[in-house]
Structures are given as structure tokens and as C-alpha cells.
Legacy VTK file of the C-alpha trace (Angstrom):
# vtk DataFile Version 3.0
C-alpha trace
ASCII
DATASET POLYDATA
POINTS 126 float
-110.416 -27.997 -236.239
-108.701 -25.666 -233.772
-106.813 -22.628 -234.997
-104.007 -20.828 -233.200
-102.882 -17.517 -234.677
-99.558 -15.925 -233.799
-96.977 -13.507 -235.103
-98.618 -10.192 -234.357
-96.791 -7.329 -232.725
-95.779 -3.711 -233.041
-94.036 -2.657 -236.230
-93.167 0.676 -237.791
-94.886 1.843 -240.931
-93.209 0.338 -243.987
-92.211 -2.780 -242.103
-93.274 -6.396 -242.519
-94.812 -9.133 -240.432
-95.603 -12.767 -241.020
-98.599 -14.160 -239.211
-98.989 -17.879 -238.641
-102.079 -19.999 -238.118
-101.428 -23.453 -236.757
-104.301 -25.890 -237.245
-104.979 -28.989 -235.219
-107.591 -31.660 -235.674
-107.674 -31.787 -239.458
-105.366 -30.936 -242.303
-105.401 -27.372 -243.604
-105.825 -28.846 -247.069
-109.315 -29.947 -245.976
-110.515 -26.347 -245.766
-110.429 -23.001 -247.364
-108.216 -21.157 -244.869
-108.584 -17.435 -244.535
-107.512 -14.314 -242.720
-109.788 -11.501 -241.644
-109.002 -8.439 -239.598
-110.953 -6.147 -237.340
-109.882 -2.668 -236.345
-111.376 -0.928 -233.289
-114.878 0.279 -234.033
-114.960 -1.336 -237.456
-116.482 -4.446 -238.965
-114.476 -7.563 -239.622
-112.759 -7.257 -242.991
-111.629 -9.941 -245.420
-107.895 -10.121 -246.061
-107.109 -13.336 -247.955
-108.062 -16.987 -248.449
-106.310 -20.057 -249.777
-108.443 -22.999 -250.889
-107.882 -26.534 -249.707
-107.859 -28.268 -253.044
-105.411 -26.680 -255.422
-104.347 -23.878 -253.138
-105.991 -21.090 -255.126
-105.595 -17.705 -253.457
-107.994 -14.797 -253.138
-107.199 -11.345 -251.805
-108.962 -8.214 -250.740
-108.612 -5.660 -253.515
-107.418 -3.073 -251.020
-104.587 -5.286 -249.785
-103.618 -7.111 -252.950
-99.933 -6.650 -253.673
-98.989 -6.119 -250.032
-100.099 -9.440 -248.544
-99.440 -13.051 -249.500
-101.217 -16.081 -248.091
-99.492 -19.439 -248.170
-99.516 -22.762 -246.391
-97.174 -25.504 -245.283
-99.110 -28.753 -245.286
-96.298 -30.592 -243.490
-96.612 -28.158 -240.585
-100.379 -27.831 -240.995
-99.929 -24.087 -240.875
-101.160 -21.172 -242.942
-99.203 -17.917 -243.190
-99.976 -14.319 -243.995
-96.980 -12.293 -245.126
-97.678 -8.578 -244.853
-95.346 -5.996 -246.369
-95.205 -2.222 -246.545
-97.436 -2.001 -243.502
-99.431 1.149 -242.874
-100.971 2.522 -239.673
-104.403 1.673 -241.093
-103.392 -1.997 -241.064
-103.585 -1.882 -237.282
-106.144 -4.498 -236.246
-106.671 -7.875 -234.688
-106.055 -10.491 -237.357
-108.104 -13.674 -237.250
-107.424 -17.004 -238.845
-110.453 -18.899 -240.074
-111.444 -22.102 -241.857
-114.323 -22.943 -244.153
-115.427 -26.458 -245.005
-117.821 -25.916 -247.904
-116.970 -23.767 -250.876
-116.719 -23.777 -254.623
-114.997 -21.693 -257.237
-118.095 -19.472 -257.203
-117.965 -18.876 -253.453
-117.692 -15.420 -251.992
-114.666 -15.844 -249.777
-115.015 -12.343 -248.357
-118.084 -13.155 -246.249
-117.106 -13.839 -242.657
-120.350 -15.662 -241.836
-119.503 -18.358 -244.405
-116.536 -19.533 -242.327
-116.963 -22.309 -239.804
-114.009 -22.035 -237.437
-112.144 -19.058 -235.995
-108.932 -18.649 -234.072
-108.460 -16.253 -231.193
-106.783 -13.479 -233.182
-103.376 -11.889 -233.069
-102.942 -8.149 -232.682
-100.983 -6.075 -235.171
-100.077 -2.468 -234.404
-98.397 -0.330 -237.031
-96.857 2.873 -235.715
-96.339 5.934 -237.878
LINES 1 127
126 0 1 2 3 4 5 6 7 8 9 10 11 12 13 14 15 16 17 18 19 20 21 22 23 24 25 26 27 28 29 30 31 32 33 34 35 36 37 38 39 40 41 42 43 44 45 46 47 48 49 50 51 52 53 54 55 56 57 58 59 60 61 62 63 64 65 66 67 68 69 70 71 72 73 74 75 76 77 78 79 80 81 82 83 84 85 86 87 88 89 90 91 92 93 94 95 96 97 98 99 100 101 102 103 104 105 106 107 108 109 110 111 112 113 114 115 116 117 118 119 120 121 122 123 124 125
């Protein structure tokens, strides 16, 4: 599967953005689809995941309540709605897909994901 992330940009603190991840090659419902982010000088950090079967969602504890992951199977696209953005949310956001998982999987481990998009940059100004 190929993943194309978009929707990043510059936004003021307190604002919102919706990131999109368009998948081609296979249906997004075939994978657990996730978002990670990486700020300059920091490790890649888990943001959220939505499972293929059933659409269960998982969030980073630090971001829960401010982000929502969703998908549109007709458009084969996954979204990340981000609200009340803070300067510390500034990062490159990556869309990713994972083929094998179970309800016991640790969705926060980047190395468990099989496919990655190119990233979209989000800058939150204070």
C-alpha cells in the first residue's frame, strides 16, 4: 500500500487542523492505520491508530481529547482531526499502516508498522 499524507501547515496556538492520509493499493480497512509524529531532535511519537476490522481507536495518553482519528472507506482515506493545538504539537506527522495486529497489540510501537507515508509538516505558532 502507498500512503500520501496531506493537510499540514502553519496554525496559531488554539487552532485546528485536519490531516488526511490517502491510501492506494489496498483498502484502509485491511490495516491498522496510524499516525505518528516527530519533532526536531526527538524520537518518533505515537499519536493514534484505527484498526481495520471494527474501527477501534487508540490514542496517545498525552493527546487524548485533542485528536480524533477516523476513516472514510469510500475514499480510502484516514483522517486526524487535531484541536486546541499547542506549539509543542509542532512536528512532521506521518501516516502509517500495519498488517498484523490483535487486540493485545501495542499500537504505539513504530517498528511494528509496515508502511509509512512521506509526512506532512505541522507548525503551531504561539
